[in-house]
Each structure stands twice: as structure tokens, then as C-alpha cells.
N, C-alpha and C positions, 0 to 999 in steps of 0.2 A: 576630513569630514567624519563626524561622529556616527556611530552605528545607531540602529533603531532600538537597541536593547534599552531597558529601563536605566535611569540614572545610576551611576557607579555604585552608590550606596544602596540601590534598590535591586541589584541583580539577584535573581532567584537561584543562584548557584548553590546555596547551602540547603536548598529545599529538596534535595534529591532523595532523602531517606524515605519519604513517604511515597514517592512516585516511581522509584526504580526498584522496588522490592521484587524479588523473583516470584513469578506467578506459580501457584500450585500446579504440580504435574498432573496431566490429564491422560487417562488411558486411551489406547487406540479405539476401544469401543465407544468411549465418550465422544471422540472426534468423529467417528462414523455416525453416531446418533445426531451430532450437530449438522452433518452433511445431508442426512436422509430427508429432512423436510424440504430441502431445495429440490431434490430429485422427485419427491412424491408429488410435487406440483404438476409433474408430467407422468402421473401414475399409469395412464393408458398406454403411453409410449414405453414405459418400463415393462409393463405386462406383455405388450406386443413383442418387444425385444427379447424377453425371456422365452416366449413361445417360438420365435424364429431360431433362437439359440438351441432350444430343445430339438427342433426339427433338423438343424444342422448336425447335431450330435447323433441323432437316430440314423441319419443318412450316412454319417461317417462310420458308425458301428456296422451298418448294413453292408458296407463295401467288402470287408473280409468274409462275411457270411456268403455273399454271392461268389466271391473269388473261390471259396472252398467248393461250392457246387459246380463251378465252372471247371476246376481242376479235376474233380472226381468224374465229371461227365466226359472229360477228355481222355479217360483211361481206355485207349483203343490200340490195336496192333498197328505197327508201322506198315505203311503201304496199303492200308485198307481204303478201297476206292470210295467207300461210303463215309469217309471221315468228315467231309464237309457237311454232309447231311446230319451226322451225329451231333456236331457242335450246335448247341441250342442258341439260335440267334436271339431269342428272348432274353437269355441270361446276359449275353454281351450288351444288348441294348439296355437292360436293367442296370448293369454295372456302370455304363456311361451316364445314365440318368441319375444314379445315386451320387456319382462324383460331381455332376453338375448341380444337383440339389444342395449338396453340402456347401459349395461355393455360393450358390444363389441365396440360401437362407442366411449365410454369414454376411453377405453384402446387404441384404434386407435388414438384418439386425442393426448393422452399423448405420444404415440410412435412417431407420426409424429412431434410433436412440441418439443420433448426433444432435438433434434439436434439444433434447433433454440435457445433454452434457454441456452444450454451449450456453443454454439458458441458465443452468445452475451456476456455471462459471461467471456469466455476465452479472447475475443477481448478487453473488457473493462479492465480486470485485466492486460493484457499485455501492454495496452496503458498506464495505470497508472504506471506500473513498469518502462517502458521506460521513461516516463515523469519525474519520481522521479530521475532517473539517469541523466536526462538532466538539472535538477535544479542546481542552484549555490551552491557553498560550504557554503555560508552563511546560506541557508535554512537548510542544513544538520547539521550544527553546532548548530542551534537553536532548532531543532526538538526534540521531545520525541519519541524515537523509539517504545517503547511499545504501546503508545497511537496511533501512526500513523499506526502501523501494525494492531491494533485492528480496526481502521476505515476502512482499506482496506479489512480486513476479513469480517466485517459486510456489507460493500458495495457489495462485491462479493456475499455474502449470500442473500443480499437484492434483487439482480437481480432475483434469483430463487424464492424468496418468493413473490415478486411483480407480476411476471408473473404467478406463480402458483395460487395465491389468486384471481388475477383479471380475468385471462382467465378461470380458473377452478372453480371459486366460484361466483364472482360478476356477470359477463356477463351471465353465464348459468342461474343464479337465476332471473335476469332481463328478460331474454327470457321466462322462465317458468311462471313468474308472468304475463307477457303480454298475453301469450297463455291462461292461466287459467282465467284471467279477461275477455278476449274476449268470452270464452266458457260460463262462468257464465252469462254474460250480454245478450248473444244471446239466450241461452237455457232456462234460468229462468228469473225471474224479476230482474230489475236493482238494487234492494236492496242488492243482493248478491255481486255485484261488488262494491257498495258503502261501504258496511261493510268491505270488504277485503281491499279496498283502504284506508279507514279510519284507520284500524288497522296497515297497512303497513306504512302509513304516520306517525302515532304516534310512531311506533316502530323505524323507521329510524331516525326521529327527535330526539327522546330520545337517541338513540345509538350514533349518531353523536355528539350531544351536550355534553353528558357525556364523550365520548371518547376524544373529543377536550380538555375538562377540565382535563382529566387524563393524557394527553400527557406531561404536565409539570413534572409530577412525573416520567414518563418513561424516559424523557430526563435526569432528575436528576440521575436516576439509571444508565443510560449509561455513564454519565460523571464521576460518582463515580467509576463505573466499570473500565473505561479507566484509571482513576487516580490510582486506586489500582494496575491495571495491569502494568502501567508504573513504579510505585515504585518497584514492585516485580522484573521486568525485570532489572531495573537499579541496584538494590541491587545484583541480581545474576550475572550480568555482572561484577560487582566490588567485586566479592567474596573475593579476596585476601585482598582488603582494609578493608572490613568488619572484616575479621579475624585478620588483623594487630592490629586493635584497639578494639578488643573484643566487637564489637557492634552488635552481633547477636540479643540480646534482644531489643536493640534500634530499629533495622530494623523491628523486629517482631511487636513491639509496634506501629511503624508508619504504618505498613501494616494493623494491626488490627484496628487502628483508621479509616482507609478507609473502611475496611470491616464492621465496626460497623455503619458507616454512610450509607453504601450501604444497610445493613440490615434494617435500619430505613426507608429508602426510599422504599425498596421492600415491607415492611409490609404495608406502606401507599398505595402503588400501588395496593396490593392485596385487601385491604379493599375497595377501590373504585371500583375494579373489581367485587367484590361480590355484591356491590350495583347496579352496571350496570346489572349484570346477573339477579338479583332478579327483577328489573324493567322490563327487557325484557320479562321474563317469565310471569309476571303479565299481560302485554299487549297482549301477545300471548294467554293466558288463556281466557281473556275477548273476544278477537276476535273469538276464537274457539267456545265459548259458544254462542255468538250472531249468528254465522253462523249455528251451529247445531240446535239452537232454531228455526231459520227461516226455515230450511230444515224440521225439525220435524213437524212444523205447516203446512208446505206445504203438507206433507204426510197425516196428519190428515184431511186436507181440500180436499184431493183428487187431488190437483194440481200437486203433485209430487209422483213418485213411490218409493218403498223401495230401488230400485237400484239407484235412484237419490240421496237419503240420503247417501247411501254408497259412491257414487262418490264424493259428496261434502266433506264428511269426509276424503276421500283419498286425494283429492286435497289439503285440508287444512294441512294435515299431511306432504304431499310432499313439500308444500310451507314453512311451519314453521320450519321444521327440519333444512334446510340450513340457514333460518333466525336466528335460535337460535345461530348460530356461527357468525352472522354478526358483533357483537361487537368485537369478537376476530379477525375476518378477517379485519375489518376496522382498528383496532388498529395496526395489523401487516402490513397492507398496508401503513399506515401513518409512522410506524417505518421504513419500508423498503425504503420509499421515503426519509426519513430523513437520513438514512444510505447511500443511493445512492447519495444523494445531497452532503454529506461530501466527498465521493470519487470523485464526479465530481468537487468539489471545489479544491481538490488536483490537479486534472488534469488541472484546470484553473490557478494554481499558475504561475505567469509570470516568464519566464526565465530571471534572471538578466543578464546573459551572453548568447547572442544568435548570431547565424551566420547571416551575412547579406544576403539579398535575392540574390541568384545567386552566392554566394561565392564558390570559387574553392579550390581544395586541394593545399597545399603549395608545391612548386617545389624545391626539394633539390637533387643535383647530387653528390656533394662532401661534405666534412666537411664544414658546413656553418658558417658564422660570425653571432654572436648574439650581438645586439646593443640595449641599453637602452638610449633613447634620451629625456632629460629634463622631466623625469617621476615624476609626483606628484600623490600620492595615499593616500586615507583615507578610513578606514572601516566605519567611521562616520565623516560627514563634520566638526564637532566640534573638531575632534582629528586627525590631519594629521599624517601619518606614514612615508611616503617617501616624501622628499622635493628636487625637482630639481635634480634627480639622472641621471647621464650620464656616461656611460662607454661602452666599446666594448670588446667582447671576439673574438680575431681573429680566423680564421679557423684553427682547429686542435690544438689550444692553450688552456691553463688552466688559468682561473682567479679565485682567491680566495677572499672571503669576510669574514672579521673578525670584531669583535667588541663585546661590552658587550651585555648581554641579554636584549632584548627589543629594540635593535637598528633598527630592521626592516629587518634583513638578510633573514629570512625564507619567508618573504613577497615577496622578489624578485623571489623565486622559484614558489610561487603560481601565481604570475602575469605572469611568463614565461609559465606556464601551462595553463594560461588563466582561472583560477578559478574565477578571478575577472578581470574587465576591468579598465584600468588606467583612472583617471579623466583628466589628462593632459599629453602631451608628447606621445611617441610611443615606442613600442618594436618591433624590426624586427629580423627575422631569414632569412638568405640568401637574405637580402635586401627587404623582404616582410613583411609588417605590419601584425602582427598576428590577428588584428581586421578584416582584409579584406579577410582572408582565413578561411577554416573550422576548427573548434576546434578539430575535430577528427584527421585531418591530422597533426595538430601541436603536439598533444599529442602522435601520432605515432612516431614523429621524436625525442621525448625526453624520456630519461630514468632517473629514480631517485632512489637513495638509501636513504630512509628517516631516520630521527633520531630515530623514534620509529616505528618499523615495526609491523603492525597488519596483521596476517595471517588468511586464511580461515580455518574453522574446517574441514580439509580434510588431505590428505596424504602429505608428504614432496614433493613427485614427482609432485603432482597437484600444490602445491604452487610455486615450481620453474618453472614448465611449464607454469604458468600463464603469464610469460613474453612473451611467444610465444605459444599460444594455438595450439595444434597439433604437438608439438615438439616430437621427438622420445626419447626413453629412453637414447640412446647414447648421444644425444645432451644435455639432462638434466644432465647426469653424467659429461660431459665435462665442463659444466658451474659450477657444484658443485665442481669439482676438482680445477677450476680456483679460486673459492671463498674459497678454503681450508676447505670445509665441507664434502667432499665425504667420507673421512676416518671415520668421526663420524657417518655418515648415514649408511655406510656399517657395522659398529660395532653393530648397533641396531638389535634386533631379526627379525624385519620385513623389515629392510632396507628402501628402498624408499617408501614402503607402510606403513610406520609408520605414525600414526595420530598425528597431532600437537596440537589438542585440540582447545577449544574456543579461538579465537584471538591468537592462537599459544602459549597458556599458558604452554603447556607441554615442551616447549623449553626454554633455558636460553636466556637472552637478547643478548648475543654474538652469539648464534646459530641462533636466529631469524634474526639478522643483516646479517649474512653470507648467509642465505637463500635469503634475499632481494638483496644482491650483486649478487648472482648466477642468480636470476630472471632477473636483469637488464642486466647482461652479456649475457644471453640467448636472450633477446630482441634485443641487438646489435643496438642501435639507434645512429644517427649521433651526437646528443647533449646529454650530460650526466650531471646530477646534483648529487653531493654528499652532502647531508645535514647531517653533523655530522655522516658520514657513519661508523666511527669506534668508536663512543662514548661508545658503550657497550662492547668493547673489552679491555682486559688487554694489558699492554705495549708490551709484547712479541708477542702476536697475532696481535696487531696493526701494529708492524713493519713488520710482515710477510705478512699481508694483504695489506699494503701500496704498496708493490711491485706489487701485483695483480691489485690494483686499478690504479696504473700508467700504467700497461699494458692494462687495460680495457679502459683507457683514451687515449691510443696511437692513434693519428690521428683523435681524436674526439674533438669537441668543448666542453669544460668542465667548469662548474661552481661549485666551492667547497665552501660550507658554513661551517665554522669551529670556534670552540672555542680554540682548542688545536693548537697553532701556529706551533708546530713542524711538523704537517702534511701538511703544505702548503708552506714550505720554497722553494720548487722547482717551484712554480707557476710562470707563465709568468708575471703576475701582481697581486699584493695584494691590495685590497681595504679595508680601515679601516673606518667603519661606526660608527657614534655616533649621536643619536637623529634624525635618519632618513636622515642624510646627509653623504656624503663621505668627511671625514676630512683629510685623507692621502691616497696616492696611490704610488705604485712603487714596485720594487723588494724587496726581503727580505733584502739584503745588503743595498740597498738605504734607506729603512725605518729605519733600525738600525742606519745608519749614521745621520739621522735627529734627533735622540734622542728625539722623541716626544711620542705620545700615544702608537704607536706600540712598540717602544723600551721599554717603561715602562711595557707593557703587557708581552713582551718577557722575560724581566728580572724577573718579578714576577713569571711567570710560571717556568722558569729555577730554581729559588731558591726553589719553592715549590717541584719540582721533585727531587732536590738534597736532600731536607729534608726527603722526603719519602724514597729515596734509602738509 
């Protein structure tokens, strides 16, 4: 069975130059600016979350201050009977309340902001999904589904990670550092602030420098991960082909090659991560020792109390614990920005076929005329496919297009659906140029039974009802009866609830094609295209279904693309294509009388059928 790609001469494989160019690099700030409007839709939640975050940090900074007062107040002689009375219960209660308020404000921040995070993620994901459906057929023929879905998955996860790490880690830490430095500089000598600043500067510089260097290994890991995922998906989608040629080991070897490269990159990444973590801990240790030495000296000299020493130690612990994760956080933020940028790049893919500004829906009241006027088209400028094609399908009539493989027949259907725009000439439906009306309205007016039907991994009923979403079971069954597939469906154990499998692989080629016919009959459009609509049927079933197709085409403007000439003998006009041109046209009888290409094709097919019979 042939694939749904255009005719062999019409494959757009050479047209990758213009569509696969590397997009310009975008800075991290540009990516953040793209994300900001999605979050600002929830501005009150953002502001509330920032308020709760500030409250949590004020509570966190207040804990060491209370701890200092508590320690200083406890400076009593051992065995003093009044010890219990000296210990201020209010300080203990305040200490507990501050600890509680820190956790409470943190949870309130996450609760309030979760709706903004999930809402932004949902909106971006939906926008990407809609945009991918709006992109041209060329993009989808060239894409790698596995890699693209991986990019979308990472991008969606990147929204959560970026917001989580920036709002819940980076910004709170900066606020806490500012508060602690202010307290240390005001309450004690300026050396405490300088030591803290120096340690932070060294820590951040080291972390950012090493993490930037490590990013190349992380990117390599992601690329190898996407490559392995794409190969695995492609292999599983083509399961039958793999089995036909006994290539399970070959596919496993290819997959393992990617996994081996990924393992090598992952080990290199882990080695550099260990180096980063060790360097961070060394800087933290030096900073802590310097601060505690300064505080201890202050206690010895009488400039500081024991409570001050405890407070400085508590401040340093509170600061350095989150800083200990800064390398991981910074790396994750960078990775999230990279993943988000890839998803935004998908959203910025230009639509090769776009509606004009202010385009209106096409107006069709009765069976419309379809006209191709001096149409030239090429998937790649160096390789023209259609050359000055002109013909008209009168209202309610049938025009058939025949010719050898690669003549450009299926391209006519793609242009009529406006999957591509013509380079020259025009295509009109009911006298309206399809370039000047909305694509959605054009596609609503056309139904197609393709040569190779690909079904959704859902029920038979779902796949037939896809022609008219919301159709009743009775309407679905009526369409199935017209397509001569109702009896088969009814004979299965689950009937219309039978699952068809991935791409409809549980059904035979003929059964899939009948489902496609039923789906188009249910849609009931004014323009119908039959692209080798009976190619997967045997001769007996083909003759049976031909009557149903003729009934389906009754009073509809119909374009039939066919190899088997016996299926088009009743057409109003038959066009014979060769090399992208119409070389003959007329009725079946007229073309036979010319004794040219059509007559030779007819005689060849008749002799082949007689030999088979």
C-alpha cells in the first residue's frame, strides 16, 4: 500500500533549505520577556505570592534574632532556683510562632501562585498545540515527531521549573541575603558584611562560570536524549516494517548506539557536577570559618555576647543552606530557559500558508464549481511539479485525473485543500479564490477519501464520527451502512466500540478505507475528493463500493484521482496528466477514440485484468 505522501515526483524533500534554517539565538532575558505576559495575566496572584514570600523571609530572619535574645537571657548561674522564672516564656512562644509563620507564609505563597503557574503552563501548551496544527504540511512532513514532542514536554515542564526555582529559591535567597547583610553591617562591625559579601561573590562567580561551562554537556545530553527518543518512536511506529525485514536487532543496535553516546555525555556531566559541588562547599567552609572566627574573637574581646555568636552562626547556616543548591538551581533555570526557548521557537515558526488579514469564510449555497486556472506549483523552485494546469469541475459533476505515478495528481488535492499555496495562477471554489478566504471554511467545504487512511487509536465510532463531531450513533451507523462496513462492525464483539489500534493497524487496508469513506459521507461536504478511494479493496468489493461512491457524489462537485481507469469511465471529464501537464482530456469514449496515452493505459490495464482472471 502506498503512503499518503505526494507522488514520488512531488515529494518536498528538496525544500528543506528554507524551512530548516537555524533560528537566531535568543537571550535568556528575551525568553523571560516572552514568558512574563502569561504570568502577568495573574498579576494579583503574583503580587500576593511576593508579599507572602517577603513575610516568610522576614520570619526566617527574625528567628536568629530571637534566638540571640533567648541565649543572652539564659545567662544565669547553675542551680539558681529562679531559673524557670528568668526564662522569658514570651521569647519561647515568639520563637515558635516565627518558625510557624515562615512555613505558613511559604505554603500560602505556593497555594496562591500555583494557579498562575498552572494557568501559564496550560495557555502556552495550548498555544503551541494550536500553532502546530496551523503550520503547513511541509513542516509536518519534515518534522521528527519524537524529538518535537520531547521539546514540547520539556518546555511545559520548564515553565514549572523556571517559576519554582526563580520565585521559590533565587528571589527569596536574594531578599534574605539583603536583610542579613543589613543587620550584620548595622549591629556589628562592617567586616561581617564584607566577609559575607566576599564569600557570596566568590561562590556566585564560581557557580555561574562552571555552570556556563557545563551547559554544553547538558545540551549534548538533551540532544542525544531527543535523538534516542525519536529513533525509538519511529521504530515503534513502524513496528510491522521492522518485523517484515527481521530488523529487531538492527533497531536495538541503533537505539543502543544513541544510549551509549548519552551515557558518555551523562558521565561527563556528572563528573563536572561533582567538581562544581566540591568547589562550592570549599568556598562555603572558608566563609563560615572566617565569620565564626570573627564572632568568636568578638566574644573574647567583650564586644559581642554569646547570643551574638549564636545569631551569626544561625544566619550563616540559613544563608548557606539555600546557597548550597545554587549550582543545581542555576543549572535548572538555565536548562528551563533553554527548553522554554525551544518551545517558543516552535511557536514562532512562520505559517507557510496563512489567511489574509480580514479574510472571510467562503460562501457556498449549492454545489460549487471548482476551477484551476493556469496553476504552476513546485515544492522546490528547482523542481516544478505542476505546469500551467487549467481545468474546471462544473457544479455537481465529476472530473477524474489519471496518469502515471509522479505526474502530480495528488498535488492537485493538496492545493485544493490549501496545504500549499500556488506560485502562479489561481484555484477558485464557487468563483472565490481560496487564497482570499479562510482556510478553515475551505476545508469545511471539502471531504476526502485518501489513498492511505490513518486512523486515531480510538474506537470505530470515534473515527467515523470524526467527520462530524457530535454526530449521533444513528448517523454514524447510517454512514457505515452506506460505506458497506456496518455488517463487519456489528459482527465484532464490541461493535462500534472496537478499538482500531495505533494508526488503525488492527483493521485491514480495505476496512480502513471503508471507515474513511463513511467518515466523508458523514461530513457531507459540497466538494468531494476521492484519492484512490478503492485502492485497498478487492475487485468484488470495489464494484460494490463504486455504487456507494457514485451515490455519495450525487449532486456534489467531485474530483477523482485514480490509477485504475475502470473506476472513472463515467466521469464528466477525464484529465490525463504526464510530467505535471494535462496531455489529454475528454470523456472515456473520446479518449479511447484518440488512441493516445489514455487508450494505451486502458488496453494495458484490461489485458492485465484478463490475465489475472
